[in-house]
KOLSE-659739 format. One record per residue: x, y, z of N, C-alpha, C in turn. Coordinates in steps of 0.05 Angstrom, whole numbers, plus 5000, padded with zeros to 4 digits. Layout:
<pts>
XYZXYZXYZ/...
</pts>
This chain:
<pts>
153180768614153481078609152081198637/150781008665149681108678152481258691/155081058697156781168717158981328691/157581208664159581528652158781788656/156281858660153982028670154782148694/155782028710156482058750159582148747/160382028728162882088734163682328717/163282398693163382558671160482868674/158482828693156782948693154683078665/154383278655152283338632154883388610/157683478617159783508595160483238573/159683018583160382838557156482908535/154983048555153483098529153683298503/155483438510157383668493158683498478/161483328490162783318479162983038464/159682828457159182598448156882728431/155482848431152782888423151983218417/151683268389150683528369148683498379/147883838369145183998387143383838379/142283788370139583628364139383328383/141383318386140683038403141282998429/142783268438142383398461139683498479/139383648465135383758462133083578470/134683318456131683058449132982928486/135882768489137582568507135682868533/137083038535135683228564132583238563/131383178548127583268549127082898555/128682758548128382438568127682388605/126882198608127082198629128781988641/130381868624132581688631135081718610/135881978624138682068604141581908605/140881748620143281438607141781268583/139781228582138281068561137981218540/137681478543137381648511141081648502/142281668520145481768508147181488499/146281248509146380928505145580928470/142080888476141880938445143781098417/144381438424145081458405148781448402/150281298430152581218431152280968415/149880738416149780538396147980528356/147480808357147780928339149481028324/151481188325154881298319155680998316/156480868335157480678326156580548300/154280438307154680358280153780438249/152780678253155180808231156780888223/158180888241161480828231162980508224/161080398230161580018227160579948207/157580158190156680198167158880188144/159880408148161380608127163980498126/164280348154167680158138169480248154/169780408164171980708179172380588207/169380568226170280618243171480998255/171081098276173081418288174681438285/176581238272179681258271179281418251/177681428226178681578201177481898192/178281978221176482258219174582398220/173582178232170282178245169682268270/168782528279168782688308166182488321/164482438343162282318345160082478345/160582788336158782988326156882938301/158982898288159382788251156382818247/156082528263153682418269152582478291/148482378285147482448303144482268302/142882188312140282048314138282258318/134882278318132982368329131282268321/129982318335126982188324125082428315/123782438289120982508291118982338296/117682618289114482728305113082398311/113682198291112081918299113481748317/115881818333117681728345119381598316/120881538298120981388277125281578278/126581388289128881368291130481568264/132281738261133681878241136381968241/137881848216140781998232141182168224/142882368229142182708205146082798216/146582888203149582898201151383198198/153083268197154883498205155583498167/155983818165156483858133158183728131/160283648137163483528130161983168117/160083118138159382828140157382768115/155282998111154982908084155983038065/158683198061159583158044160582948024/162482838055163382528048160882338043/158782338055156182108046157182108017/156282428002155882407981158782297963/160782477965162482237958162881877950/162081817970162181607970159781537963/157781677945156181527933152481367952/153981387976150581407990149281607993/146281457978142681617966142881637992/141781458014140481408025141281198055/140881368087141481178107138681158118/138880918131136480748153137380658176/136680758202137980598229134280458234/135880308243133980128267134880218297/133980228323133880178352132580088362/133379898375132579718398132679748435/130879678443132679698474131279518492/132179298512129179208524132979178538/130579108574132178958599136579168591/135479298590138279438596140379428573/139379298554140679258519140179508503/141479578490141379768474142479648444/141479628425142879508401141679708375/143079778357143279958342144279808311/142579778293142979788262141679978238/145279998220145180298205144979978179/143880338156143680068131144180358109/147280348095149180648085147280498050/144980608035144680678009145480747988/147480577975148280767954147480747933/148180967918146681127895147080827868/145580847847146480657828146580867809/149880767802152180817775149380957747/
</pts>
């Protein structure tokens, strides 16, 4: 992420992050680490959805922000909210971790019962 930021500058933030994520990433002291956390969250989300980014999902359709207590939470574009509703996803859960320069994200999509 550090190399990506060096090559592309803050333009990469506009391309990959929704507005709420950009505000949070820019407020952090380590921009590369914050960007890596967002990237990992987005990758974990599309994997949990089972389709990847090649299925018409844009990077800014999903984001991760922190609640006041620091808990990460996923946020979605209108089109992604509609898709999740159509696919019966009632709740989303995310866990983020980083240590020693490594970042890990887990996403669970909870389907509504019929």
